[in-house]
gemmi code that builds the backbone of each chain (N, CA, C; Angstrom):
import gemmi

chains = {
    "A": [
        ("ASP", (1.029, -1.218, 0.035), (0.417, -0.278, -0.538), (1.052, 1.244, -0.029)),
        ("VAL", (0.084, 2.225, -1.169), (1.500, 3.304, -1.059), (1.010, 4.237, 0.555)),
        ("LYS", (2.298, 4.759, 0.882), (2.314, 5.179, 2.287), (3.610, 6.719, 2.396)),
        ("VAL", (3.003, 7.766, 2.438), (3.746, 8.710, 2.784), (3.461, 9.499, 4.549)),
        ("THR", (4.668, 9.020, 4.866), (4.466, 9.517, 6.472), (5.542, 10.844, 6.601)),
        ("GLN", (4.717, 11.158, 7.594), (5.266, 12.838, 7.979), (5.537, 12.626, 9.726)),
        ("SER", (7.027, 13.151, 9.913), (7.386, 12.631, 11.021), (6.257, 13.298, 12.350)),
        ("SER", (6.002, 14.326, 11.973), (4.763, 14.606, 13.134), (3.359, 14.920, 13.001)),
        ("ARG", (2.245, 15.006, 13.201), (0.934, 15.664, 13.296), (0.742, 16.745, 13.819)),
        ("TYR", (1.105, 17.466, 14.952), (1.189, 18.502, 15.633), (2.477, 18.885, 16.013)),
        ("LEU", (2.655, 20.284, 16.072), (4.498, 20.640, 16.662), (3.850, 22.014, 17.295)),
        ("VAL", (4.423, 22.531, 17.864), (4.552, 23.994, 18.602), (5.901, 24.178, 18.933)),
        ("LYS", (6.590, 25.369, 18.075), (7.590, 25.639, 18.043), (7.459, 27.291, 18.525)),
        ("ARG", (8.851, 27.799, 18.968), (9.288, 29.089, 19.291), (9.515, 30.162, 18.192)),
        ("THR", (9.380, 31.278, 18.217), (9.570, 32.580, 17.132), (10.971, 32.337, 17.144)),
        ("GLY", (11.725, 32.273, 16.220), (13.323, 32.093, 15.790), (13.724, 30.820, 16.086)),
        ("GLU", (12.661, 29.878, 16.467), (13.922, 28.258, 16.272), (14.056, 27.803, 15.491)),
        ("LYS", (14.744, 26.808, 14.741), (15.013, 26.049, 13.514), (14.310, 25.318, 13.799)),
        ("VAL", (13.195, 24.736, 12.324), (12.558, 23.173, 12.634), (12.299, 23.108, 11.616)),
        ("PHE", (12.690, 21.632, 11.853), (12.939, 20.428, 11.063), (11.456, 19.332, 10.593)),
        ("LEU", (10.778, 19.551, 9.253), (9.686, 18.998, 9.123), (10.062, 17.345, 7.849)),
        ("GLU", (9.815, 16.456, 8.666), (10.378, 15.137, 7.807), (9.293, 14.782, 7.316)),
        ("CYS", (9.722, 13.846, 6.304), (8.579, 13.421, 5.205), (9.508, 12.284, 3.855)),
        ("VAL", (8.840, 10.902, 4.523), (9.413, 9.826, 4.051), (8.329, 9.153, 3.586)),
        ("GLN", (8.454, 8.742, 1.929), (7.979, 7.553, 0.969), (8.621, 6.280, 0.841)),
        ("ASP", (7.672, 5.373, 0.829), (8.063, 3.949, 0.542), (7.372, 3.601, -1.017)),
        ("MET", (7.899, 4.519, -1.626), (6.808, 4.033, -2.916), (8.074, 3.875, -4.108)),
        ("ASP", (9.625, 4.341, -3.896), (10.557, 4.866, -4.817), (9.780, 5.754, -5.891)),
        ("HIS", (9.210, 6.571, -5.319), (9.327, 7.749, -6.211), (10.094, 8.947, -6.629)),
        ("GLU", (10.247, 9.788, -7.708), (11.020, 9.903, -7.569), (10.817, 11.627, -7.203)),
        ("ASN", (9.685, 11.651, -7.431), (9.038, 13.510, -7.030), (8.744, 13.602, -5.995)),
        ("MET", (8.659, 14.379, -5.348), (8.287, 14.785, -3.763), (8.539, 16.729, -3.898)),
        ("PHE", (7.637, 16.851, -2.624), (6.649, 18.139, -2.994), (6.563, 18.859, -1.267)),
        ("TRP", (6.457, 19.498, -1.095), (5.995, 20.413, -0.039), (4.962, 21.481, -0.464)),
        ("TYR", (3.819, 21.420, 0.015), (2.835, 22.519, 0.542), (2.818, 22.930, 1.645)),
        ("ARG", (2.211, 23.933, 1.889), (1.495, 24.440, 3.193), (-0.081, 25.327, 2.700)),
        ("GLN", (-1.034, 24.742, 3.480), (-2.543, 25.084, 3.569), (-2.822, 25.789, 4.451)),
        ("ASP", (-3.736, 26.446, 4.026), (-3.825, 28.028, 4.920), (-5.373, 27.752, 4.666)),
        ("PRO", (-6.511, 28.400, 5.659), (-7.667, 28.384, 5.280), (-8.120, 30.118, 4.100)),
        ("GLY", (-8.694, 29.163, 3.205), (-9.050, 30.084, 2.356), (-7.746, 30.548, 1.636)),
        ("LEU", (-7.003, 29.737, 1.469), (-5.783, 29.696, 0.376), (-5.432, 28.506, -0.363)),
        ("GLY", (-6.008, 27.601, 0.080), (-5.942, 26.186, -0.755), (-4.395, 25.736, -0.284)),
        ("LEU", (-3.919, 25.270, -1.191), (-2.389, 24.931, -0.949), (-1.769, 25.230, -1.763)),
        ("ARG", (-0.620, 25.818, -1.569), (0.371, 26.470, -2.116), (1.741, 25.581, -2.446)),
        ("LEU", (2.534, 25.391, -3.382), (3.915, 24.678, -3.117), (5.084, 25.755, -2.951)),
        ("ILE", (5.740, 25.035, -1.980), (6.998, 25.286, -1.385), (8.347, 24.748, -2.031)),
        ("TYR", (8.399, 24.171, -2.151), (9.750, 23.956, -2.734), (8.950, 21.835, -3.270)),
        ("PHE", (9.831, 21.997, -4.373), (9.709, 20.600, -4.838), (10.827, 20.201, -5.183)),
        ("SER", (11.143, 18.638, -5.980), (12.304, 17.751, -5.513), (11.797, 16.961, -7.047)),
        ("TYR", (12.921, 16.579, -7.931), (12.735, 15.490, -8.770), (13.411, 14.665, -8.824)),
        ("ASP", (14.561, 14.539, -7.995), (15.413, 13.818, -7.413), (16.742, 13.968, -6.330)),
        ("VAL", (17.546, 13.209, -5.845), (18.142, 13.433, -5.026), (18.817, 14.485, -4.981)),
        ("LYS", (19.023, 15.583, -4.159), (19.847, 16.379, -4.345), (19.160, 17.812, -5.432)),
        ("MET", (18.299, 17.496, -5.597), (17.521, 18.448, -6.637), (16.430, 18.877, -6.084)),
        ("LYS", (16.613, 20.479, -5.832), (15.484, 20.971, -5.689), (15.048, 22.110, -6.401)),
        ("GLU", (13.905, 22.680, -6.712), (13.132, 23.789, -7.082), (12.162, 24.489, -6.250)),
        ("LYS", (12.538, 25.396, -6.546), (11.241, 26.938, -5.965), (9.969, 26.676, -6.595)),
        ("GLY", (8.721, 26.488, -5.416), (7.592, 26.663, -5.965), (7.130, 28.097, -5.817)),
        ("ASP", (5.946, 28.206, -4.756), (5.442, 29.578, -5.300), (5.771, 30.635, -4.160)),
        ("ILE", (6.310, 29.601, -3.000), (6.613, 30.413, -1.583), (7.636, 30.072, -0.866)),
        ("PRO", (8.724, 30.140, -1.596), (9.945, 29.664, -0.967), (10.391, 30.278, 0.053)),
        ("GLU", (10.343, 31.482, 0.160), (10.781, 32.685, 1.381), (10.688, 31.664, 2.230)),
        ("GLY", (11.817, 32.001, 2.981), (11.551, 31.684, 4.653), (11.780, 30.500, 5.030)),
        ("TYR", (11.897, 29.140, 3.496), (11.832, 27.762, 3.974), (13.285, 27.438, 3.198)),
        ("SER", (13.618, 25.874, 3.529), (14.965, 25.522, 2.642), (14.096, 23.770, 2.607)),
        ("VAL", (14.794, 23.428, 1.409), (14.587, 22.042, 1.573), (16.143, 20.923, 1.128)),
        ("SER", (16.052, 19.738, 2.106), (17.103, 18.776, 2.123), (16.272, 17.509, 1.268)),
        ("ARG", (17.522, 16.739, 0.483), (17.136, 15.591, -0.071), (18.926, 14.971, -0.302)),
        ("GLU", (18.604, 14.454, 0.714), (20.351, 13.492, 1.033), (19.776, 11.935, 0.102)),
        ("LYS", (18.326, 11.715, 0.700), (18.370, 9.775, -0.120), (16.488, 10.227, -0.616)),
        ("LYS", (16.488, 9.029, -1.711), (15.493, 9.312, -2.451), (13.941, 9.377, -1.649)),
        ("GLU", (14.198, 8.394, -0.422), (12.688, 8.717, -0.116), (12.283, 9.361, 1.066)),
        ("ARG", (13.115, 10.515, 1.345), (13.192, 11.508, 2.166), (13.606, 12.973, 1.771)),
        ("PHE", (12.749, 13.403, 2.418), (12.358, 14.951, 2.128), (12.049, 15.711, 3.276)),
        ("SER", (12.981, 16.606, 3.466), (12.787, 17.498, 4.303), (12.790, 19.020, 4.326)),
        ("LEU", (11.887, 19.589, 4.892), (11.532, 20.915, 4.495), (12.189, 21.330, 6.250)),
        ("ILE", (13.367, 22.855, 5.789), (13.649, 23.416, 7.057), (12.981, 24.976, 7.070)),
        ("LEU", (12.273, 25.305, 8.554), (12.430, 26.616, 8.833), (13.570, 27.062, 9.467)),
        ("GLU", (14.646, 27.961, 9.372), (15.761, 29.133, 9.411), (15.677, 28.808, 10.541)),
        ("SER", (14.524, 29.899, 11.022), (14.445, 30.514, 11.988), (12.881, 30.996, 12.145)),
        ("ALA", (11.880, 30.256, 12.210), (10.708, 30.090, 12.457), (10.058, 31.436, 12.788)),
        ("SER", (8.837, 31.544, 12.469), (7.966, 33.174, 12.568), (6.255, 32.746, 12.771)),
        ("THR", (5.941, 33.516, 13.273), (4.277, 33.044, 13.586), (3.722, 33.113, 12.701)),
        ("ASN", (4.403, 33.889, 11.360), (3.531, 33.629, 9.855), (3.529, 32.294, 9.367)),
        ("GLN", (4.607, 31.037, 9.906), (4.392, 30.324, 9.221), (3.621, 29.246, 10.041)),
        ("THR", (3.029, 29.641, 11.035), (1.684, 28.723, 11.546), (1.140, 28.356, 10.371)),
        ("SER", (0.948, 26.853, 10.237), (0.036, 26.489, 9.228), (0.101, 24.933, 9.210)),
        ("MET", (-0.622, 24.388, 8.487), (-0.707, 23.187, 8.111), (0.190, 22.849, 6.626)),
        ("TYR", (1.273, 21.519, 7.015), (2.070, 21.437, 5.890), (1.681, 19.889, 5.518)),
        ("LEU", (1.790, 20.093, 4.094), (1.687, 18.828, 3.220), (2.820, 18.340, 2.859)),
        ("CYS", (3.278, 17.354, 2.755), (4.273, 15.945, 2.111), (3.395, 15.697, 0.382)),
        ("ALA", (4.311, 15.223, -0.269), (3.531, 14.322, -1.027), (4.584, 14.245, -1.967)),
        ("SER", (4.117, 12.747, -2.921), (5.052, 12.140, -4.563), (4.563, 11.506, -5.042)),
        ("SER", (5.523, 11.733, -6.213), (4.326, 11.409, -7.065), (5.846, 10.864, -8.042)),
        ("HIS", (5.468, 9.467, -8.728), (6.343, 8.601, -9.726), (7.154, 9.300, -10.874)),
        ("ARG", (8.067, 9.009, -11.603), (8.312, 9.892, -13.090), (8.444, 11.391, -12.470)),
        ("ARG", (9.489, 11.733, -14.048), (9.766, 12.845, -13.845), (8.089, 13.788, -14.819)),
        ("ALA", (7.424, 13.221, -15.433), (6.489, 13.920, -15.768), (5.617, 15.109, -14.645)),
        ("SER", (5.817, 14.716, -13.936), (4.925, 15.265, -12.561), (3.375, 15.640, -12.618)),
        ("THR", (3.351, 14.797, -13.638), (1.755, 15.054, -13.409), (1.101, 13.927, -13.465)),
        ("ASP", (1.828, 12.863, -12.976), (0.812, 11.333, -12.432), (0.352, 11.962, -11.110)),
        ("THR", (-0.044, 10.979, -10.518), (-0.891, 10.803, -9.465), (-0.012, 11.397, -7.789)),
        ("GLN", (-0.363, 12.516, -7.216), (0.157, 12.708, -6.027), (0.097, 12.023, -4.971)),
        ("TYR", (0.686, 11.650, -4.520), (0.090, 10.811, -2.772), (0.612, 11.819, -1.744)),
        ("PHE", (-0.296, 11.869, -0.734), (0.135, 12.736, 0.393), (0.371, 12.435, 1.798)),
        ("GLY", (0.970, 12.744, 2.379), (0.883, 12.688, 4.165), (0.269, 12.932, 4.642)),
        ("PRO", (-0.122, 12.714, 5.886), (-1.142, 13.354, 6.909), (-1.353, 14.544, 7.043)),
        ("GLY", (0.349, 15.420, 7.161), (-0.197, 16.530, 7.378), (1.003, 16.968, 8.748)),
        ("THR", (1.132, 17.772, 8.908), (2.049, 18.083, 10.017), (1.394, 19.892, 10.809)),
        ("ARG", (0.794, 19.688, 11.587), (-0.131, 20.867, 11.681), (1.191, 21.873, 12.974)),
        ("LEU", (1.819, 23.063, 11.942), (2.448, 23.448, 13.089), (2.398, 25.137, 13.839)),
        ("THR", (2.293, 25.048, 15.002), (1.992, 26.829, 15.826), (3.479, 27.152, 15.905)),
        ("VAL", (3.421, 28.055, 15.544), (4.644, 29.214, 15.560), (4.349, 29.631, 17.154)),
        ("LEU", (5.196, 30.329, 17.903), (4.185, 31.143, 19.093), (5.478, 32.479, 19.399)),
    ],
    "B": [
        ("ALA", (0.078, 30.913, -17.445), (0.701, 30.431, -16.218), (-0.924, 29.666, -16.224)),
        ("GLN", (-0.892, 28.435, -15.448), (-1.892, 28.026, -15.269), (-2.487, 27.934, -14.217)),
        ("SER", (-4.149, 27.897, -14.153), (-4.518, 28.328, -12.553), (-6.226, 27.646, -12.514)),
        ("VAL", (-6.360, 27.468, -10.824), (-7.289, 26.681, -10.916), (-8.364, 27.692, -10.174)),
        ("THR", (-10.044, 27.731, -10.936), (-10.761, 28.441, -9.187), (-12.209, 27.113, -9.288)),
        ("GLN", (-11.899, 27.223, -7.956), (-13.093, 26.542, -7.199), (-14.487, 28.039, -6.856)),
        ("PRO", (-15.520, 28.085, -7.813), (-16.146, 29.318, -7.477), (-16.860, 29.324, -5.839)),
        ("ASP", (-17.519, 27.904, -5.867), (-17.934, 27.876, -4.235), (-16.938, 27.778, -3.203)),
        ("ILE", (-16.711, 28.210, -2.367), (-16.113, 27.968, -1.048), (-16.267, 27.156, 0.193)),
        ("HIS", (-18.089, 27.205, 0.042), (-18.435, 26.279, 0.972), (-20.308, 25.892, 0.718)),
        ("ILE", (-20.295, 24.443, 0.288), (-21.828, 24.050, -0.026), (-22.245, 23.097, 0.640)),
        ("THR", (-23.640, 23.333, 1.456), (-24.369, 22.585, 2.218), (-25.186, 21.400, 1.479)),
        ("VAL", (-25.408, 20.311, 1.495), (-26.410, 19.470, 0.969), (-26.852, 18.258, 1.664)),
        ("SER", (-28.043, 17.885, 1.352), (-28.737, 17.169, 2.887), (-28.302, 16.064, 1.906)),
        ("GLU", (-28.443, 14.984, 2.748), (-27.562, 13.480, 2.560), (-29.204, 12.831, 1.774)),
        ("GLY", (-28.452, 12.002, 0.667), (-29.256, 11.643, -0.392), (-29.715, 12.910, -1.390)),
        ("ALA", (-28.766, 13.904, -1.799), (-29.146, 14.921, -2.678), (-28.080, 14.583, -3.169)),
        ("SER", (-28.732, 15.470, -4.706), (-26.908, 15.077, -5.659), (-26.597, 16.314, -5.187)),
        ("LEU", (-25.068, 16.389, -5.742), (-23.530, 16.978, -5.792), (-22.745, 17.574, -7.035)),
        ("GLU", (-23.316, 18.968, -7.161), (-21.686, 19.230, -8.018), (-20.960, 20.152, -8.124)),
        ("LEU", (-19.938, 20.098, -7.932), (-18.835, 20.711, -7.131), (-18.065, 21.179, -8.720)),
        ("ARG", (-17.977, 22.822, -8.696), (-17.294, 22.943, -9.529), (-16.129, 23.860, -10.123)),
        ("CYS", (-15.322, 23.510, -11.006), (-13.848, 23.865, -11.211), (-13.619, 24.824, -12.535)),
        ("ASN", (-13.452, 25.093, -12.931), (-12.692, 25.728, -14.153), (-11.029, 26.116, -14.050)),
        ("TYR", (-10.307, 25.869, -15.245), (-9.146, 25.707, -15.228), (-8.754, 26.760, -16.294)),
        ("SER", (-7.265, 27.206, -16.327), (-7.084, 27.921, -17.456), (-5.413, 26.985, -17.783)),
        ("TYR", (-5.346, 26.849, -18.786), (-4.105, 25.864, -19.468), (-4.271, 26.163, -21.078)),
        ("GLY", (-2.731, 26.636, -21.344), (-2.348, 26.822, -22.414), (-2.804, 25.317, -23.361)),
        ("ALA", (-2.294, 24.273, -22.697), (-2.427, 23.208, -23.723), (-3.657, 21.722, -23.313)),
        ("THR", (-3.306, 20.716, -23.744), (-4.230, 19.862, -23.125), (-3.647, 19.432, -21.651)),
        ("PRO", (-5.213, 19.593, -20.926), (-4.692, 20.062, -19.294), (-4.863, 18.370, -19.349)),
        ("TYR", (-4.245, 18.035, -17.582), (-4.400, 16.873, -17.144), (-4.899, 17.486, -15.781)),
        ("LEU", (-6.409, 16.595, -15.532), (-6.995, 17.331, -14.174), (-7.262, 16.355, -13.159)),
        ("PHE", (-7.311, 16.903, -12.147), (-7.488, 15.561, -11.083), (-8.519, 16.763, -9.911)),
        ("TRP", (-9.263, 15.654, -9.184), (-9.915, 15.897, -7.912), (-9.413, 14.895, -6.703)),
        ("TYR", (-9.158, 15.959, -5.837), (-8.687, 15.532, -4.754), (-9.881, 15.621, -3.166)),
        ("VAL", (-9.600, 14.530, -2.419), (-10.709, 14.930, -1.257), (-9.773, 14.947, 0.239)),
        ("GLN", (-10.025, 15.887, 1.133), (-9.468, 16.000, 2.184), (-10.423, 15.733, 3.506)),
        ("SER", (-10.310, 14.771, 3.776), (-11.418, 14.684, 5.420), (-10.772, 15.644, 6.225)),
        ("PRO", (-11.263, 15.651, 7.473), (-10.629, 16.641, 8.655), (-9.223, 15.522, 9.249)),
        ("GLY", (-8.817, 16.580, 9.223), (-7.698, 15.802, 10.224), (-6.488, 15.070, 9.414)),
        ("GLN", (-6.942, 15.054, 7.742), (-6.395, 13.849, 6.848), (-5.376, 14.622, 6.269)),
        ("GLY", (-4.474, 14.085, 5.087), (-3.653, 14.442, 3.950), (-4.933, 14.021, 2.351)),
        ("LEU", (-4.580, 14.615, 1.532), (-5.447, 14.467, 0.555), (-5.577, 13.378, 0.109)),
        ("GLN", (-6.521, 12.665, -0.803), (-6.754, 11.025, -1.386), (-7.188, 11.971, -2.593)),
        ("LEU", (-6.895, 11.247, -3.544), (-6.870, 10.839, -5.196), (-8.692, 10.406, -5.197)),
        ("LEU", (-9.657, 11.518, -5.542), (-10.619, 10.910, -6.114), (-10.499, 10.389, -7.781)),
        ("LEU", (-10.055, 11.261, -8.647), (-10.369, 10.591, -9.987), (-9.497, 11.674, -10.923)),
        ("LYS", (-9.129, 11.481, -12.047), (-8.120, 12.189, -12.502), (-8.488, 12.254, -14.317)),
        ("TYR", (-8.161, 12.982, -14.970), (-8.476, 12.862, -16.424), (-7.271, 13.276, -17.034)),
        ("PHE", (-6.757, 12.599, -17.944), (-5.788, 12.409, -18.771), (-5.810, 12.830, -20.400)),
        ("SER", (-7.042, 11.980, -20.832), (-7.245, 11.852, -22.578), (-8.709, 10.770, -22.371)),
        ("GLY", (-9.464, 10.847, -23.471), (-9.944, 9.550, -23.968), (-11.652, 10.739, -23.338)),
        ("ASP", (-12.022, 9.505, -22.813), (-13.253, 9.683, -22.640), (-13.340, 10.884, -21.617)),
        ("THR", (-14.530, 11.738, -21.808), (-14.425, 13.184, -21.221), (-15.057, 12.758, -19.789)),
        ("LEU", (-16.165, 11.931, -19.234), (-16.299, 11.465, -18.446), (-15.868, 10.459, -17.514)),
        ("VAL", (-15.349, 10.840, -16.301), (-14.634, 9.529, -15.752), (-14.534, 9.545, -14.337)),
        ("GLN", (-14.758, 8.147, -14.137), (-15.266, 7.752, -12.835), (-14.821, 7.577, -11.737)),
        ("GLY", (-14.902, 8.001, -10.482), (-13.840, 7.871, -9.462), (-14.220, 7.033, -8.419)),
        ("ILE", (-13.067, 6.936, -7.346), (-13.673, 6.418, -6.003), (-15.167, 6.595, -5.162)),
        ("LYS", (-15.571, 5.760, -4.300), (-17.086, 6.314, -3.873), (-18.048, 7.182, -4.394)),
        ("GLY", (-18.256, 6.753, -5.417), (-19.569, 6.883, -6.383), (-19.122, 8.455, -7.306)),
        ("PHE", (-17.701, 9.226, -7.338), (-18.165, 10.285, -7.936), (-17.769, 10.143, -9.436)),
        ("GLU", (-17.962, 11.163, -10.531), (-17.644, 11.141, -11.570), (-17.104, 12.894, -12.043)),
        ("ALA", (-16.816, 12.705, -12.867), (-16.260, 14.257, -13.578), (-16.255, 13.954, -14.778)),
        ("GLU", (-16.982, 15.628, -15.300), (-16.829, 15.773, -16.759), (-16.125, 16.780, -17.270)),
        ("PHE", (-14.709, 16.675, -18.349), (-14.121, 17.187, -18.476), (-14.819, 18.012, -20.092)),
        ("LYS", (-15.418, 19.493, -20.040), (-15.742, 19.922, -21.231), (-14.539, 21.320, -21.613)),
        ("ARG", (-13.896, 21.096, -22.822), (-13.014, 22.144, -23.314), (-13.543, 23.045, -23.275)),
        ("SER", (-14.747, 22.983, -23.877), (-14.980, 23.972, -24.703), (-15.498, 25.091, -23.826)),
        ("GLN", (-15.361, 24.684, -22.267), (-15.903, 25.653, -21.396), (-14.828, 25.887, -19.832)),
        ("SER", (-13.916, 25.099, -20.257), (-12.592, 24.731, -19.444), (-12.884, 24.286, -17.856)),
        ("SER", (-13.777, 23.228, -18.260), (-14.380, 22.966, -16.709), (-14.113, 21.836, -16.295)),
        ("PHE", (-14.076, 21.140, -15.274), (-14.229, 19.388, -15.140), (-14.856, 19.843, -13.293)),
        ("ASN", (-16.399, 19.677, -13.867), (-17.184, 19.505, -12.500), (-17.154, 18.295, -12.269)),
        ("LEU", (-17.081, 18.056, -10.535), (-17.491, 16.819, -9.868), (-18.814, 16.468, -9.484)),
        ("ARG", (-19.264, 15.528, -9.776), (-20.973, 15.000, -9.526), (-20.620, 13.976, -8.755)),
        ("LYS", (-21.792, 13.713, -8.145), (-21.990, 12.696, -7.214), (-24.222, 12.460, -7.053)),
        ("PRO", (-24.768, 10.959, -7.293), (-25.890, 11.136, -7.599), (-26.508, 11.665, -6.210)),
        ("SER", (-25.910, 10.725, -5.106), (-26.790, 11.141, -4.097), (-25.706, 10.815, -3.040)),
        ("VAL", (-26.008, 12.055, -2.005), (-24.122, 12.175, -1.082), (-24.750, 11.273, 0.099)),
        ("HIS", (-23.591, 10.882, 0.945), (-23.540, 10.153, 2.448), (-22.788, 11.491, 3.386)),
        ("TRP", (-23.289, 11.045, 4.710), (-23.064, 12.069, 5.384), (-21.290, 12.070, 5.681)),
        ("SER", (-20.499, 10.733, 5.234), (-18.803, 10.989, 5.258), (-18.858, 11.268, 4.049)),
        ("ASP", (-19.361, 12.346, 2.849), (-18.684, 12.990, 1.854), (-18.462, 14.148, 2.469)),
        ("ALA", (-18.978, 14.316, 3.508), (-18.426, 16.075, 4.098), (-17.012, 15.908, 4.622)),
        ("ALA", (-16.168, 17.053, 3.455), (-14.987, 17.164, 3.332), (-14.783, 18.274, 2.820)),
        ("GLU", (-13.299, 18.215, 2.435), (-12.807, 19.351, 1.653), (-12.406, 19.174, 0.415)),
        ("TYR", (-12.925, 19.575, -0.908), (-12.611, 18.656, -2.143), (-11.836, 20.151, -2.858)),
        ("PHE", (-10.858, 20.001, -3.460), (-9.842, 20.104, -4.194), (-9.722, 19.788, -5.529)),
        ("CYS", (-9.596, 20.914, -6.644), (-9.467, 20.463, -8.066), (-8.108, 20.913, -8.458)),
        ("ALA", (-7.186, 20.102, -9.381), (-5.840, 20.728, -9.313), (-5.845, 20.343, -11.512)),
        ("VAL", (-5.232, 20.828, -11.964), (-4.598, 20.840, -13.334), (-3.035, 20.876, -13.411)),
        ("GLY", (-3.095, 19.983, -14.312), (-1.411, 19.875, -14.285), (-1.171, 19.402, -16.199)),
        ("GLY", (-0.107, 19.619, -16.798), (0.281, 19.353, -17.986), (1.857, 18.712, -18.281)),
        ("LYS", (1.977, 17.398, -19.319), (3.039, 17.185, -19.626), (3.806, 17.996, -20.476)),
        ("ARG", (4.476, 18.982, -19.532), (5.427, 19.763, -20.261), (6.915, 19.836, -19.272)),
        ("GLY", (6.805, 18.478, -18.654), (8.017, 18.179, -18.225), (7.903, 18.957, -16.724)),
        ("ASN", (7.953, 18.442, -15.930), (8.712, 19.171, -14.054), (7.982, 20.149, -14.105)),
        ("THR", (6.727, 20.521, -14.515), (5.617, 21.425, -14.223), (4.523, 21.002, -13.060)),
        ("PRO", (5.054, 21.016, -11.507), (4.045, 20.227, -10.317), (2.553, 20.976, -11.071)),
        ("LEU", (1.754, 20.051, -9.854), (-0.169, 20.385, -10.067), (-0.229, 21.523, -9.496)),
        ("VAL", (-1.162, 22.438, -10.096), (-1.682, 23.669, -9.337), (-3.238, 22.850, -8.804)),
        ("PHE", (-3.268, 23.898, -7.433), (-4.567, 23.671, -7.065), (-5.206, 24.598, -6.724)),
        ("GLY", (-6.626, 24.060, -6.583), (-7.661, 25.053, -6.577), (-7.533, 25.236, -5.147)),
        ("LYS", (-8.586, 26.339, -4.656), (-8.305, 27.162, -3.463), (-9.503, 25.773, -2.292)),
        ("GLY", (-10.264, 25.195, -3.236), (-10.868, 24.160, -2.178), (-12.456, 24.642, -2.001)),
        ("THR", (-13.605, 23.605, -2.002), (-14.253, 23.577, -1.781), (-14.607, 22.970, -0.551)),
        ("ARG", (-15.578, 23.124, 0.147), (-15.983, 22.664, 1.618), (-17.021, 21.997, 1.497)),
        ("LEU", (-17.816, 20.687, 1.775), (-18.786, 20.342, 1.863), (-19.641, 19.854, 3.410)),
        ("SER", (-20.751, 20.239, 3.359), (-21.478, 19.767, 4.837), (-22.628, 18.991, 4.205)),
        ("VAL", (-22.814, 18.477, 5.243), (-23.646, 17.463, 4.525), (-24.446, 17.495, 5.807)),
        ("ILE", (-25.763, 17.959, 5.776), (-27.102, 17.981, 6.574), (-28.153, 16.709, 6.696)),
        ("ALA", (-28.682, 16.312, 7.591), (-29.484, 15.189, 7.504), (-31.160, 15.418, 6.963)),
    ],
}
model = gemmi.Model(1)
for chain_id, residues in chains.items():
    chain = gemmi.Chain(chain_id)
    for i, (resn, *xyz) in enumerate(residues, 1):
        res = gemmi.Residue()
        res.name, res.seqid = resn, gemmi.SeqId(i, " ")
        for name, pos in zip(("N", "CA", "C"), xyz):
            atom = gemmi.Atom()
            atom.name, atom.element = name, gemmi.Element(name[0])
            atom.pos, atom.b_iso = gemmi.Position(*pos), 0.0
            res.add_atom(atom)
        chain.add_residue(res)
    model.add_chain(chain)
structure = gemmi.Structure()
structure.add_model(model)
structure.setup_entities()
């Protein structure tokens, strides 16, 4: 069965902390994505990756970075968390470089920055 | 640039009634179209997708969607709604231009009343 897991369902951090959100997929997918979801704004793409050590900026990369050292793992990093980064973060993966194949999503991490 | 519009932010239907959720897209070539559903506290699950061929596509949970190129629409339908269908629904568009991520609409929240 297809599986995308995220390290935490809920996370509370303080302003200025460095935050790591981890995503792991077990489907040998090449493509991985990070989105944030906010009420009324839908899903917005932060970063994506088509291969190990590759990354591409999405629509809202400011304040975030990513790391993909292994094919199955894609990490989102908030270098210095701010309150406006309080949100639901969703990770997804898909097969093949076309990127139009079905995306499989993790359960999400709800991050609160105080 | 590709875009997706879901005109209805929130819809309420009675259990057993029919449902239609609207989706309009903007894309310069033949689009790949998706509907995802997000139950409360969960990640997104694929309901159905259209790549080519028959413009009426069937999905899981009794949902179907019709691609109408002339109207740039991909509306989601279900003949009889169940209380468990209460969720948020996202339409997304992509295309086979290589390494172009999906673009999601802002979502429509469905409430089901007895």
